[in-house]
N, C-alpha and C positions, 0 to 999 in steps of 0.2 A: 560626653559625646553619646548620642543615642545609638542604639544597636542597629546594625543593618537588618533590613526586613526582607522576608520572602513571602510572596502571596501564594497561598495554597488554594488552587481552584478545585472545587469538588467534582466527583466524590473520590475519596481515598478509602478503599475497602480492605486492602490486603497488606499494606506496609505502614501501618500506623506507628509501629515501634521504630521503624527506620527514620521517621521524622524527628524523633527525639535526638538523633545524632546532630541535627542542625542546631537544636537548642543548646546542646553541649558545646557547640562551636561559637556560642554567643550570638546566635541569630534569633530574631523575633519572628515567629511564624504567624502570619495574619491570614484571615479568611474574609470572605465577603458575604453579605446577606442579600445582595441584589440578584435578580433572576432574569434579567434581560439586558440586551446590548446597550440600549439607550441609557439605562441607569448606570451600567458599568462604565461607559464612557464619561458620564458626568462625575462618577465617584473617583475616577482616575485623577482628576484635577484637584482633589481635596487634600488636606494636610495628612490624612490617614496614610498616604503613600509616600510621604517624605522619607528619604533614605531607603527606598525600595530598590533592592539590587537584583531581584530575580522573581520570576513568575513560573510556577509549576502547573502545567496544563494537564488536563485529562481529555480523552475523546469526548466525553459527555459535556464537558464544560463549554463546548462551542455553543450550547444553548444560552449561555450567559454572555459570552464574549463575542460571538459571531467569528468571522474570519479575522486573523491577525493581519489586517490590511493597512494601507497607508493611513487611513483615517484613525484607526486605533493606535498605531505606532506613534503618530504625531502627538497623541495625548499622554503617552507614557512619560513618567518622570525621567529626567536625563540621567538619573542614578541607575536606571535599570541596565544591567549588563548581560543577563542571561534569561532566555525563555526556553525552559527545558521541557521536552516532550519526546517520548520515545514511542527489532522485532523481526528480526530477520528470519529465524528458524520457523516459527509457526506460520508466517505468511508464505514462506517457501513451501511448507508442507501443503498448504491449501492450493498453491499454484500447481504443484505436481499432481495432487489429487484431481484437479480439473483437467490437466493434460491427459492423464490416463483415462478419465471418464469420457472425455471427448473422443479419444482414440477408439475406445471400446463401446461407445454408444450406451453407456450405463444409465444415463438419465432416461433415454427412450425405453430401454428394457424395463426399468422400474415402472414407468407409466403403463406399459403393456401388461406387466404383472398385476398391478393394482386393478386394471380394467378387466382382469380375468382371461386375457387372451392366451395365456400359457396353456389353458385347458384344450385349446384347439390348434395351436401353432407352435412349432419348434421355437424355443427361446422367446415365445410370445409374439413372434413375427418381427423381432428386432433385426434391422439390417446388420449384415456381417461387418464387424469392426476391423481394426488394424492393430498390428503389433508395433512396438517401438523400433524393431530391427529395420535398418535401412533408412530410417527417417532422420532428417536434419532439423535440429531445434535451434531457433534463433532467439537468443535472450536479448531483449531490448532494455538496456539499463543494467549495468554490471556492478552495482554497488553491493552492499551487504546482502540484500535479499536476492539479487540476481546471482551472486556467487553461491548462495545457499541453495538456490534452485539447481544450478549446475551440479553441485556436489550430490544432490539427491537424485538427479537424473542419471548419473554415471552408471549405476549398477543395472539399469534397464536395457542397455545395449543399443542405444541410439547410434546411428552411423557417425554423426558429427555434432558437436555443439559449437555454434558460432555466436558472436555477440557484437553489439554496437553500443558504444559508450561515448561520453563527451570526449574521452581520450583513451588511447590504447593503454592497457594495464601492463605492469611488469610481468615477466614470465611466471614468477611465483604466484601472483594474484590471478593470472589467467588460468593456471593449473590445468592446462590441456585444452582450453577453449580457444578458438581462433577469432581474432579481430577482423571485422569486415566493415565496409561503409554501410550507411543506413540503406542505401538502395540495394546493395548486395544482400543485406539481411532480408529485405522484402522479397527479392526475387529467388533466393536460394532456399528459404526455410519451408519445411513442411508444417512446422508448428512454430508459432511466434508467441513467446512468453514476455509479457509487458511488465516492467518493473521500474518505471521512471517516475520522477516527481511531476506534479502538475504545476506549471508556471506559464506565463504568457507565450513562451516559445514552444511548449509541448501541448497546449490545448488543441484538440482535434488534429494532432499530428498524424493519427491514423484516420485519414479521410478517404474519399473515393479515389483520388489520385494515387494514394498509397496502396489501396486495395487492388486497383487495376494492375499494379506491378507484381502482385503476389501470385503464387501458383494457384491453379484451379484446385479446389479441394483443400485449401489451407485450413489449419486449425488456429484459432486465436484465443489466448487466455490472458485475462487481465486481472491482476490483483494489486494494481497501482492506484490509480484514481480514474473514476468513470469518464471524466471529461477529456482524457487524452485520446479518446475515440469519439468520432462523430456517430453517436448511437443511431441517429435517424436513418443512416444508410445501411445499417446492419441487416434488417429484415429482408430487403430485396436481394442483398448479396448472399444471404443464407439460403433463401428460397431458390435462387438460381443455381446453387451448387458451387459458386465461387468460393464461399466459405463453407467447409464441411461441417464444422461445429464451432460453437462459441461458448466459452466458459468464463464466468466473471463473478467476482466477489464484491465488485464496486460498480456503481452506475452514476451516470451524469447528474441526474436529479433525484438521487436516492433520498428518502425511501420510496419516492414515486418512480415507478418503472413502467415503461411502455408494454402493454399487454401484447402488442404486435410482435415484440421481441421475445419476452419470456415464455409465451405460450407455444413457441416453435419447439418441435420435439427434439431438435438437436442443439438446444440452448440449455446450458446448465447454469443456474443462477443461485447465488448464496446471498444472504442478507448482511454483507460486510462483517463477516465473522472470522476473518483470518487470524486474529489475535484473541479469539474468544475462548481462552482456556484459563483455568485458575493459575497454573504455573506462569503463564505468560503475563497475565495482568498483574500478578504480584511482582514479577521481575521488572515490568515496565515502571511500576510505581517506585520501586527501589532505585531503578536506574536514574529516574528524574532527580531523586535526592543526591545520588552519587555524582551526577553532573554538576549540581550546585556546589556540593562539597569540594569537588575538584577545582572549580573556579575560585572558591574561597581560599583554598590551600595553595594554589599554584598560579592562579590567573588564567588557567586554561580549562576548557571544557572537554569532556570525554568523547562527545559526538558533535562534529561541526558540520553544519550545512555548507556544501562546497562554495556557494556564493558568498558566504560570510567568513571564509577561512582567513582572509587578510586581517580580520578584526582580533584574532587571538594569537 
C-alpha cells in the first residue's frame, strides 16, 4: 500500500525540522513546481496526488493556489481530509497597538514630527488625544484573536469590554466581557475591534447602515480581513468626524489601497504584518505540521473552522 501524502506548499522557512516528524509517521511529503493557479488546478487531477490526505498552506502560497474556493476544492482528490493553515497573540498585539494609536493620534503626531512642525508647535500641532478610561470597547468576533485582544486591553482601564459573536460564550471564555447583540455593539462602543472571518455573510458587514448606528467619533480597528468593511465609504465618514480614527492591518484589495483613505491623517495603516515576527512565523509553520499529525494519530485536528466542526 502506498504511503499517505501531504502536499507542502512553499515557502517553509523556520520549521524544516518539524516536517521530519511527518516522515517518521510514514507520510510522504511532496511539493509542487508550478507557480500559478491554472497549472496548480491542472496538476491536482494528476496521479501525483493519489492518496493525498493533507495540504499545508502558507500565506505566500496563495500566489500558487489562489483562493481555496469551490473551483479548487472540486478538483481536490477525495482522499484529502485536512487543509492546515494557521495566530492569536501577535494579531491581537497589532490590534491593541492600533487601538492605542488611534486614541492618542500617534500616526498624526509622527507625520507632524517628520514635517518639522514640532519646532513651532506644541506636540507638532497634533490634536489632543484620549485616554482609555471611560471608554467602551466592542470586540466583534470573540474567537481566539478576539479573546486575546480582550486580555491585552484589560490593564488599560477601559470602562467595559463588550462583544458580539455568532453565539454567547461560556462565562469562563467570556472572562469579564459582556455579550451584546450586533446592533448593541454598534451603538454602545467607543472603539470597535474587528476580529471576524471573511465569508459571504460577513463581506461588507460594516457598511453605511452599520456606521450610521455607531457613536459620533467612534474608532474602528480591523485586523481581520479588509472586505468585512466597505472601504469605499470610510473616507467620507472619517472626514465628517463620524469616525474619529481608523486603524487597519488589512485592506479589501491589498496591496492596492485607496490613497483617499490612507492619506488621511487619522488613518493608521499597516501592510498586513500582524503575524510578521520570527517567533510567530515559526510557530505557525510548526502548528500546521501538528495539525496534520493530530489528524493522523487521532482523526481529529487541533484547530477546526466552526463551519466544518461536524466533519471531525
